[in-house]
C-alpha positions as CSV (number, residue, x, y, z in Angstrom):
1,X,24.4,54.2,-42.2
2,X,22.3,51.4,-40.7
3,X,24.9,50.9,-37.9
4,X,24.2,54.5,-36.6
5,X,21.5,55.2,-34.0
6,X,18.3,56.4,-35.7
7,X,18.9,60.0,-34.3
8,X,22.4,60.1,-35.6
9,X,21.3,58.7,-38.9
10,X,18.6,61.3,-39.4
11,X,21.0,64.2,-38.5
12,X,23.8,62.8,-40.8
13,X,21.5,62.3,-43.7
14,X,20.0,65.8,-43.4
15,X,23.4,67.4,-42.9
16,X,24.6,65.8,-46.1
17,X,21.4,67.0,-47.9
18,X,22.1,70.6,-46.6
19,X,25.6,70.5,-48.1
20,X,24.4,69.1,-51.4
21,X,21.6,71.6,-51.7
22,X,23.9,74.6,-50.9
23,X,26.3,73.4,-53.6
24,X,23.6,72.9,-56.2
25,X,21.5,76.0,-55.5
26,X,24.0,78.7,-54.7
27,X,26.4,79.7,-57.5
28,X,30.1,79.3,-56.7
29,X,29.5,77.4,-53.4
30,X,31.5,74.1,-53.0
31,X,30.6,72.9,-49.5
32,X,33.1,70.6,-47.8
33,X,32.0,70.7,-44.1
34,X,28.8,71.2,-42.1
35,X,28.3,71.8,-38.4
36,X,24.6,71.5,-37.4
37,X,25.1,72.8,-33.9
38,X,27.4,75.9,-34.5
39,X,24.9,78.5,-33.3
40,X,22.1,76.5,-31.8
41,X,21.4,72.9,-31.0
42,X,19.4,70.9,-33.6
43,X,15.9,69.8,-32.5
44,X,14.9,66.2,-33.3
45,X,11.3,65.1,-33.0
46,X,10.6,61.7,-34.4
47,X,11.8,61.7,-38.0
48,X,11.9,65.5,-38.2
49,X,15.0,67.6,-37.4
50,X,15.4,71.3,-37.5
51,X,18.9,72.8,-37.4
52,X,18.3,76.6,-36.8
53,X,21.9,77.4,-36.2
54,X,24.1,75.4,-38.5
55,X,27.1,76.5,-40.6
56,X,28.5,75.3,-43.9
57,X,32.1,75.8,-45.1
58,X,32.7,76.6,-48.7
59,X,35.8,77.8,-50.4
60,X,37.5,78.2,-47.0
61,X,34.8,80.5,-45.6
62,X,31.9,79.6,-43.2
63,X,28.3,80.7,-43.7
64,X,25.3,80.4,-41.5
65,X,22.7,78.0,-42.6
66,X,19.4,76.6,-41.2
67,X,17.3,73.7,-42.3
68,X,14.2,71.7,-41.7
69,X,14.2,68.1,-42.7
70,X,11.9,65.2,-42.5
71,X,13.0,61.6,-43.2
72,X,11.4,58.2,-43.5
73,X,11.1,56.4,-40.2
74,X,14.4,54.6,-40.7
75,X,16.2,57.9,-41.5
76,X,17.4,56.9,-44.9
77,X,15.0,58.7,-47.3
78,X,14.4,62.4,-47.2
79,X,10.7,63.3,-47.5
80,X,10.8,67.1,-47.1
81,X,13.8,69.5,-46.9
82,X,14.2,73.2,-46.9
83,X,17.2,75.3,-46.1
84,X,18.1,79.0,-45.7
85,X,21.7,80.2,-46.5
86,X,22.7,83.1,-44.3
87,X,25.6,85.5,-44.0
88,X,29.3,84.7,-43.9
89,X,30.6,84.1,-40.4
90,X,33.5,86.5,-39.5
91,X,36.8,84.7,-38.9
92,X,37.0,86.0,-35.4
93,X,33.9,83.9,-34.4
94,X,35.0,80.6,-35.8
95,X,36.6,79.2,-32.7
96,X,33.6,80.0,-30.4
97,X,31.3,78.0,-32.8
98,X,33.5,74.9,-33.5
99,X,34.2,76.1,-37.0
100,X,37.6,74.9,-38.2
101,X,39.7,76.4,-41.0
102,X,40.2,74.3,-44.1
């Protein structure tokens, strides 16, 4: 992780947290892929990133998800994190949003 740029490190760390939280907090979900920029570009300001248009894949289906995440200055420790799981993304929209099948 330390070999990544600080911006990439923050996004990767928060993306991983999003997948973990979705798997722990939503019954039956088993996330195996996350795309932070599927529906909107993430916004990074210092050690805070917001991903308003992300998507998470679970059990072969994609779902909209957004998150707000604040890390330590080095991007390794998450200080605050909240996410919102949204609706399933119809299969016909996957290609337009960089969502790959399993």
